[in-house]
N, C-alpha and C positions, 0 to 999 in steps of 0.2 A: 504494500500499499505506499502510494505517495502523498504525503500531506499537500494542501494547496491553500493558497489564500482567497478569501472571498469578499467580495463587495457588499453593499448594504443591501441593494437590490435582490441580489442571488438569495440573501439569507431571508430577506421579508418573503420572498416568493416560496422557499423551500419551507419556511414555517407553515405555510398553508396547505401543502403538498400532503394527501394522505400518507405518501410512502416515504415519508423524510428522512425516515432510518436508512435508507439506501445509502443515502450520502456518506454517512460516518461509515457504513460498511466498505464503501468503495476507496474513501481516502483516508481513514484513520483520524487524521488530525485536520483541524481547519484553523486557519491563522488569520486573525484579524488585527485591525489597531483600534486603537481608542477613537480616533476619526470615525471609525465604521460602527462602533458601538454608540456614540453620543448621538448619530442618526437615527436610531432606532427608538420608535416611540410606542408602536402597538404593543398591547399586552400580549398578543398571542407570539411575536416576534420575540419581545423580552422573556417569556415563558419558554419557547425554544432555545435561546441564547444560554438561559439558567439552565437547562437540561445538558446542552453542549457542555458547559464549563464543569458542572456538577460530575459528569460521567468521564471528564479528562480527554473530550474531544476536540475542545476550542482553548486555543493557545492565544494571547495578547502579545503581539510582538512591539519591542520597544522601537521607538522613532530614533536612528541613529545617524550618525553626521553621514556616513554613504547613502542611507535611504533619502536622506533630505537633499542631498546633490541630484541623485536621479531624478526626485520629484521636480524639483527645481528645473531641470533640464528636460524634462518631457513636458511641462507647463508651458515654458517657454517655445517649444516646437510646437505645441497644440494651437497656442495663441496666434503664431506666425502663419501657420498653414490653413489655408481656408477650407483643405478638404476634411479636415478634422473637425466634427462635431463638439460640442462642448463637453469637456470632462471634469467633473468635480474632484474635489479634494479626497475624498476616500478613494475614486478609483484610481489617482494617480498615485497614492500611496501603496494600494495593492497590487499595482504593476510595478513600482519599484521594488517593493520586498519580494515579489515573484522573480525579479532579476537577482537581487542579493541572495536569497536562498536557493535560487534554480529550482522552483516549484511553479506549478500551474496556477493560473490566476481563474478565480470564477466570476464572470460577470456577463450581464446583458446590456450592459451600459455600450449604446452604438458609438460614442466618441471614444471609448477606451479600446474597442474593438478595431477600431479605424487607426487611431494612434499606432496599436500593436502590429496592423498590416504596415504601416509607413515607416515608423521609427526605427532606424538601424539597430539600435540597442535591444530593440525588444524582437529582433528576427528570428531566434531561438526561443523565445518565450511561448508556452502553450498557453493559450488563451481558450478557455472552456466555457460553454453556457449550458443550459439545461439540456437541450436537444442532444449535446455530446455526452453529458452524466446519463441520460436516460439510454441512450445506445448502449454505452458501455456497460449499465444496469443489466440490460437484456443479454448482453453476451456474455457476461460473467453469471448469468442465470439467476440474479438477486430479483429479477421481474420475469416472470413467464407467462407466456400470452400466445394464443394462436394467431391474432390478427394484429400485424405488427403496429398497425396506427393507434391501436387502444390506449397503451400507456402515455403516449403524447396526446391525446384527447384528454385523458382523466388529469393529466398536467394542467390542460389549458382549463378545463373545469373549475378545477380545485383553485389556482393561482389567478386566472383570467390573464395570463401570459399566452399571446399568439405568436407561432413561431411564422417564419418566411415560409410560404408555400414551396418554394423551391427547395429551400434547404431541407424542410420536411420530406417532401417527395424524395429527395435523393437519399436521406436518410434512411427511410422506409424501404425503399427500392434496394438499397444496398444490405438491409436486414434478411429480406427475402430471397435474395441472390445467394447469401452466405447460410441461407437454411436456418435461420433462427424462429420465423414464425411465416406466415403467408397473409 
């Protein structure tokens, strides 16, 4: 199991998901910063965070000088490159910690995803969203289903998060081709 850094929106969505336990089964540890925790307001998400901390699944990473330097570099790049949508501070910290620790980042933030595509420092950083996590859970048989689309619909119903139609179709078709479901 490889730990991952999660941003706020990712944790908020997963707190609502009925199968949220698969996240810790896949990753073991989730890393966050106080910036990410400071954004959480809902009781449901706070309850989920408490569960993660109590069961030693969540680690709060300290802000260090190397992380701060990377955050400043990424923020400057995002400000000056019109191809990058807005990236908030918690997402910048998640990306920077992912670089420092060499672990994946969990986010659905379009700005963070675009920044990861464009910034040279992030070229080797694995950035995952719920789509990739659900696909991995199906492949590792943490989610069993006959119809490939069902877990993704279930996630959307629970979280109100809608996947890109093209990315969803590609993922479902790949799972079918590889024989995980029909």
